[in-house]
N, C-alpha and C positions, 0 to 999 in steps of 0.2 A: 930560447928562440927555436924556430922550427928546423927544417933541414938546411943544407948548405947552398940552397939556391941563391944565385947572385945575378941580378938584372942590372945591366949597365946603362941602358938607354930607354927612352920612352917608346921607341920603335920596337924594342925587344919586349917591353911590357905589353904592348898591344897585341903581340903575336900569341899571348896566352890569355884568353878571355877570362878564365877564372881568377888568374892573378890580377888582371886589370880591374876586375870587379871588386876584389878585396882591397886593392890599393885605393880605388875610388872611394869606397866606403870609409876607409881610414882617413883619407885626405879631407873628406867633408867634416869629420869630427874635429880634426885639427884646425881647419879653417874656421868653422862655425864657432868653436869655443873662443878663439882669439878675436874674431870679428865682433861678436856680441859683447864680450867683456870690454873690449876697447871702446865700444859705443857707450857702455855704462860709465866708463872712466871719463869719456868726453863730456858727460853731463855734469862733471864737477867744475867745468870751466867757469871761472868767476865765483865759485861757491866754496872753494877749498879754504882751510883755516887761515892761511896767509898767502901773500902773493908769490913767495918763492915756491910754496907747495903747489900753487895753481899752475905755475910754469912746469914744475917737475911732473905732476900728474898728467898734464896735457902731453908732455913730451913722451912719457912712457906709454900713454894710450896710442900715440901716433906710431911708436915702435911696434906695439902689439898689432895695430891695424896693418902695418907693413908686413908683419909675419903672416897675417891672414891672407894678404894679397899674394904672397909667395905660394901659399898652398892652393889658392884658387887658380893661379896661373899654371900650376902643375896639373890641375884638373883640366884646364883648357888644352894643355899640350896632349892630354890623353883623349881629347875629342869629346869631352863631356858637355862643353858649352863655353861661351865667352865668359871670361872671369868676372867682368862687371855684372853681367846678367845673373851669374850664379849667386853673387852676393846680394844683388838688389831686387831680383824679380821672382825669386822662389817664395812660395807660401810657407807659413810657419811649420806645417806638418812635414815639409821637405828638409827642415833643418835637423842636424844631428848633435847640436850642442848640449852640454849638460845643463840641467835646470838651474844649478847654482849661478851660472854666469848670466842668466836672463832676468833674474830677480831685480826689481826696481831698487834704487838706492835708498828708498825710504818713502815717507808719505809725500803727497803732492806731486806736481809735474814740474819739469825744468822751468817752464814759463809761467807756472801758476802755483805760487806758494810752495816751493821745494823745501820741505823739511827733511833733508837727507841725513842719513846716519853715517857720520865719519868713521866711527869705530867699525861699523859693518863693512865699509869700503876697504879699510885697512886689513881686516881679518880675511875678507873674501879674496882680495888681491893676493895676500900672502899665502893663504892655503892653496889657492889655485896655482900660484907661482911655484910653490914647492912641488906640487904634482907635475907642473909643466917641466920643471927641472928633471925629475925622474923620467918623464916621458921623452924629453929630448935626448937624454943619455941613452935610452933604449933605442931611439930612432937613429942615433949615430952608428948603431950596429945593424941597421936595417938591410935587408936583402936588396932593396931598391936603391941603387947608388945615388941618384939625384936627391932622394929624400934624406939619406945620411949626410950628404954634403950640405944641404940647406939647413939641417938641424945643427950642425957644427957652427955655422955662421950665426944662427939665432942664439946659441948658448952664450956666446961672448957678450952679447947685448943683455941677455936675460939675467946674467949674474949681477949686473948693476941694479936691476929692478929689485932683485931679492934683497940686496944690501939696504936699499931704501926702505922696503917694507919691514925689515928686521929692526931698523932704528925706530920706526914708528911703534911697532909692537912693544918694544922694551920701554919706550917713553910712556905709553899709555898704561902699561902694567905697573910701572913704578912711580906714577904721578899721584894725583889726588884720589881720594876714595871714590869720587864721582866718576872720574876717568876709568878707574879700575872696574867699577860696576858696569859701566857702559861697554867696556871691552869684553867682560865675561858674558854679558848678554849677547853681544855680537858673535862671540865664539859659539854659544849655544845655538844661535840662529843659523849660522853658516854650517855647523856640524850636522844639522838636520838634513841638508841636501848633499853634503860632501861625499857620501858613500858612492854616488853615481860616477864620480870622476874617472876611476880606473876602468869602467865598463867599456867594452869595445863594440857593443851593439849586436844586432842579430847575426852578423857575418863574422863573429869573433873567431870561430874555429879556423876559417880560411885565412883570416888576417894573421893569426899566429902560425898556422901551418906553413904558410909561405915565407915565414921569417921576416915579416914586415916590422914587427915589434914584439916585445916580450909579452907573455900572457898576463891576464888580469891579476892573478894572485901575486905574481912577482912585482908587478907595478904597484899594487896596493900595499904590500908589505914594505917595500922600499920607501914609499911615500909616507906611510904611517911611522916608520922608524925615524925618518928624517924630521917629520913634523913634531913627534913626541920629544925629541931631543931639543928642538927649538923652544917648545913650550916650557919644558923643564928649566932651561937656561934663563928664560924670562920670568921664572917663578910662578908659572900658571899651572893650574890643575889640568891633568890630562882628561879630556872628555870621553875617552873610551872609543868603542866601535862607532864609526860614523853612520849616520842614518841615511835612509833612501827617500827621495821625494815621492809623492803619490804618482806624479806623471813621470814617464821614462823618456827623457829627452833624446837619448841615443836611438830610441825607437820611433822618433817623430811625434811623441806626445809632449805638448808644451802648455804653458800657462798663458793667460791673457797678457801677461807682461811682455812676452816675446812678440805677440801680435802688435801691441802698441809700439814696441821698439822698431820693428820692421816698417811699420807705417811711417814713422818719423824718419828713419834712416833713408828710405827709398823714395820719399815724397817728391823730391826734385827729379831724380833719375827717371821715375815712371812717367813724368810729363812728356819726355822725349828721349827714349833710350839711345837713339842714334845721334843725338846732339854731340858736338865736340866742345871741349872746355879748354 
């Protein structure tokens, strides 16, 4: 972590413009990652392998969306904008999520022949979830007290999500040859994008210097160590160094998949942003 700076309140954060800017950049990454992956999770409603999983996946996606709301509300408290507007009205280039979370679930569209990839959903959710665990642990030591507090609250809920994905990973790894083959293909696909997860964007130096979170290398090594242990216990080959996508989501570069996701997500909200529900 950086120095021993400790900021207790949003009012104190606002008094230091450089600190507030670094905090804002980090919060957008946290919020956008959870917001977009929660949406991709919601697209499994009615399509999961069985009804119990349908309920479970929907519930975990709602939890993740709730986490995104907490981060957007922290941005609102900093005076960045209304939380709902930040989630629903920004264009794709203003988003800071990693490319991994915006990828479509598979071929087709939710309402038009959705040939989604369940193994990809499991691997993506679990790999992201393991990184999120490492990130939340680092945020619990953050110099910004409200962020440390909300991260501790999220961790309790997040541990149950990880247990769920772990069960699925082991089941697919030790099931039929077809399931194993699909799982290994999903790991290869996820791993091509996964290397971007620990990146902290163009303002990484200030984010770390202000002690908001550990640096990229620490986050990366803890996440890789944790993930490698999980893979080995499931009897899976370690894929090695994770790849980087062509686009850099932390820098506002995104695929057409995010544009499509945002158009669907905000379709109703954009009709009348001032409407009450």
